[in-house]
N, C-alpha and C positions, 0 to 999 in steps of 0.2 A: 345246647349242653348245655344245664344249669349246672351252679358249681357251687356247691352247699360249703356256706362259711357257717366256720364258729366263732364265736369270743370266749373261747378256751384262756384264762394267765398260763403263762410260759410254766412258775412257777410254784402248782401247789400248795401252802402249808398244810399239812398235817392236825385237825380239827384235836387232837391229842396234845399237842405242839401250845396249841392256843389254850383249851382245855386250861393246860398249867401255870398259866402266866393270867390268867383272871381269879381277882380277891377280893373281898367281902368285906371292905371301907361304910364303917355305919350303916349299916346295913343293904350295902350298895353294891352291885358287882363294879368291877373297874378293872384295866387293864393303865401300869403305870405309864409313864412318858417315857420312858427312856425301853421296855419291853416293846412299848407300840411302833417305835421307831426304829428300834433291832429287825421288828417283821418288818416292814419296808423294807430296809434299808438305809434307811437315811440316819441324818447327824440329832441324836437330841432338839439340839437349840433350832436345826431345820422345819423339823417339824411344827414346833410347839412355835416360832414365826412364822409358817405355815395355815396354821390356825387361825392364831391373831389376827392375818393379815387377810384372812378370807371369813371371823367369823360368821356371816347371816349365811352360810352354807351347813353350819353345823344346829344341828338342837341345843337349848338355853339349856341342857346338862353334860352339853358333850364335855366340858373339863371344865375342874373346878380345883381351887388348890387348898390345902387341909392344912387346917389351922390347929393348937394343939388344946 
C-alpha cells in the first residue's frame, strides 16, 4: 500500500489577513518587519537577525531601511 504524503502547513494564514498588512511605500509593495515576524510567530529582532545571517538566500530587494 502506498501512503499519500501531504506537505500542508499546520496553520494556514488567511489571504485576507496577509493582504491587510501589505503597504505601498515609494511605489513598492512591502510588509513591515514586525508584521512579518508576527505572521511567522517570532520576535522582530530574531527575524531581522536571521535575514542578516542568511542574506545570500534572499533576493537583493528583500529588505531595505527607510530614510527620510
